[in-house]
Structures are given as C-alpha cells and as structure tokens.
C-alpha positions in Angstrom: 0.3 -0.2 0.3 1.4 3.2 -1.2 1.5 6.7 1.4 -0.5 9.4 0.0 1.4 12.8 0.3 -0.8 15.7 0.0 0.6 19.2 -0.4 -1.6 21.9 1.5 -1.3 25.8 -0.1 0.0 28.5 2.8 -3.5 29.8 3.2 -4.9 26.6 4.3 -2.4 26.1 6.6 -2.7 29.9 7.7 -6.3 29.3 8.6 -6.0 25.7 10.1 -3.2 27.5 12.8 -5.7 30.2 13.1 -8.2 27.9 14.0 -6.2 26.2 16.5 -4.9 29.4 18.1 -7.3 32.5 17.9 -10.2 30.3 18.0 -9.1 27.6 21.0 -10.0 24.6 19.0 -7.8 21.3 19.9 -5.6 19.7 17.6 -7.5 16.3 16.9 -11.3 19.0 16.2 -9.4 21.2 14.0 -7.9 18.1 12.2 -11.0 16.6 11.9 -12.5 19.4 10.4 -10.1 19.7 8.0 -9.6 16.0 7.4 -5.8 16.8 8.3 -3.2 14.5 9.8 -2.9 15.4 13.5 0.9 15.2 13.1 0.7 17.5 10.6 -1.1 20.1 11.9 0.7 20.0 14.9 3.5 20.7 13.2 2.3 23.7 11.4 1.1 24.9 14.8 4.1 24.8 16.7 6.1 26.3 13.8 3.9 29.4 14.2 4.1 29.7 17.6 8.3 29.8 17.5 7.5 32.6 15.1 8.8 30.3 11.4 5.9 31.9 9.6 7.0 30.8 6.4 4.8 27.7 6.2 1.9 29.8 7.7 1.8 33.6 6.4 0.0 34.3 3.1 1.7 34.9 0.2 3.5 39.0 0.4 2.3 38.9 4.2 4.8 40.7 6.3 4.9 41.0 10.4 3.7 44.1 11.9 7.7 44.9 12.7 8.3 44.6 9.0 6.1 47.2 8.2 6.7 49.5 11.1 10.3 49.8 10.2 9.3 50.3 6.2 7.1 52.6 7.1 9.7 54.7 8.8 12.2 54.2 6.1 9.3 55.7 3.7 8.7 59.0 6.3 12.4 59.4 6.4 12.7 59.8 2.5 9.6 61.9 2.6 11.0 64.4 4.5 14.6 64.0 2.9 12.5 65.0 -0.6 10.1 67.5 0.8 13.4 69.5 2.4 15.5 69.2 -1.2 12.2 70.6 -2.6 11.8 73.6 -0.2 15.4 74.1 -0.8 15.2 74.2 -4.9 12.2 76.6 -4.6 13.8 79.2 -2.7 16.9 78.9 -4.6 14.8 80.2 -7.9 13.1 83.2 -5.7 16.6 84.7 -5.5 18.7 86.3 -7.5 21.5 84.1 -9.2 24.7 84.7 -7.7 23.3 87.2 -4.9 22.9 86.4 -1.2 20.6 89.0 -1.4 16.5 87.7 -0.9 15.6 90.4 -3.6 13.0 88.3 -5.7 14.1 87.4 -9.3 10.4 88.3 -10.3 10.3 91.8 -8.7 10.0 94.8 -10.8 13.4 97.1 -10.7 11.2 99.7 -8.6 10.6 97.0 -6.0 14.6 96.4 -5.9 17.5 98.6 -4.3 18.7 101.1 -6.7 22.6 101.4 -7.3 23.9 104.8 -5.8 25.6 105.4 -8.7 22.2 104.9 -11.3 20.7 107.8 -9.1 21.3 111.5 -9.9 23.2 114.0 -7.8 23.8 111.0 -5.0 27.6 110.8 -6.5 27.7 114.6 -5.7 26.2 114.3 -2.0 28.5 111.6 -1.2 31.8 113.1 -2.0 31.2 116.3 -0.2 29.8 114.4 3.1 33.0 112.6 2.2 35.2 115.5 2.6 33.3 117.1 5.5 34.2 113.8 7.2 38.1 114.1 6.9 40.2 115.8 9.4 40.7 119.7 8.1 44.1 121.0 8.2 44.3 124.9 8.7 47.2 126.3 6.0 49.2 128.8 8.1 51.6 131.4 5.4 55.3 130.1 6.1 56.6 133.0 7.2 54.5 134.0 10.2 
C-alpha cells in the first residue's frame, strides 16, 4: 500500500493554525474538521508559535515589525524629499549669484537701486566724505 502525500497551500495552513491558536479548537478537533493528519497540524502550530511563519503566512504578508520599519523608512525619505524641494524653491526665487533675498520676479522699482544710477547721489556722497576728513589749517610759512 502506497502512502498518499498531500501538499497544502500557505493560505490553508494559515487558516488551520488560526483555528487552533485564535479560536481555541483542540488539535484533534481541528484536524478532523480539515481532514488533515494531527501530526501535520501540530507541526504547523509549533512553527507558528516559534515565529517561523514562512509556511503559515499568506504570500506577500509581512510581520508588523517589518511593516513599521518600512513605514519609518518611507517617512524619512519623504521628509528628505520635501526639504530638498523647499531648498530648490527658495533657490529659484533669489537672484543668481546673490546672497540678497531680493526676488527675481520683482520689478526694478521695488529693488534697491545702485547709488551710481541715481542722479546727484554721487556728488552728495563726495561732499560728505570731504566734510568727514580732518581739516588742516593752512598757515603762511613765514609767520
């Protein structure tokens, strides 16, 4: 007489383990309901208790710890991307090669004009500089 070897899907194994661990059925009762040998079901339950969920987990499912780590990693990446985006926005608004935060989109009337471009300012500046210099009195050499 030849033994029949059956293979079970990971989903089926996970559901069988849930019957025993979460719903509280005994191994014998769950094995009879599912028509699975008691020893096989016992192996699945022991593997689930040890944390070896490779055979009992549904495909694509991950543990909570793995998912939380992935979420933390994605939040960190998102924060970095947002910061880089803000830096690029600020760079576009300032004048090229200038440390001054004057916006490139503003009209020339709102920008600070250069002192040489204003008529009369050069002369006023020169007069003020002359007044600020210490004056020496000129006396005739013979006296």
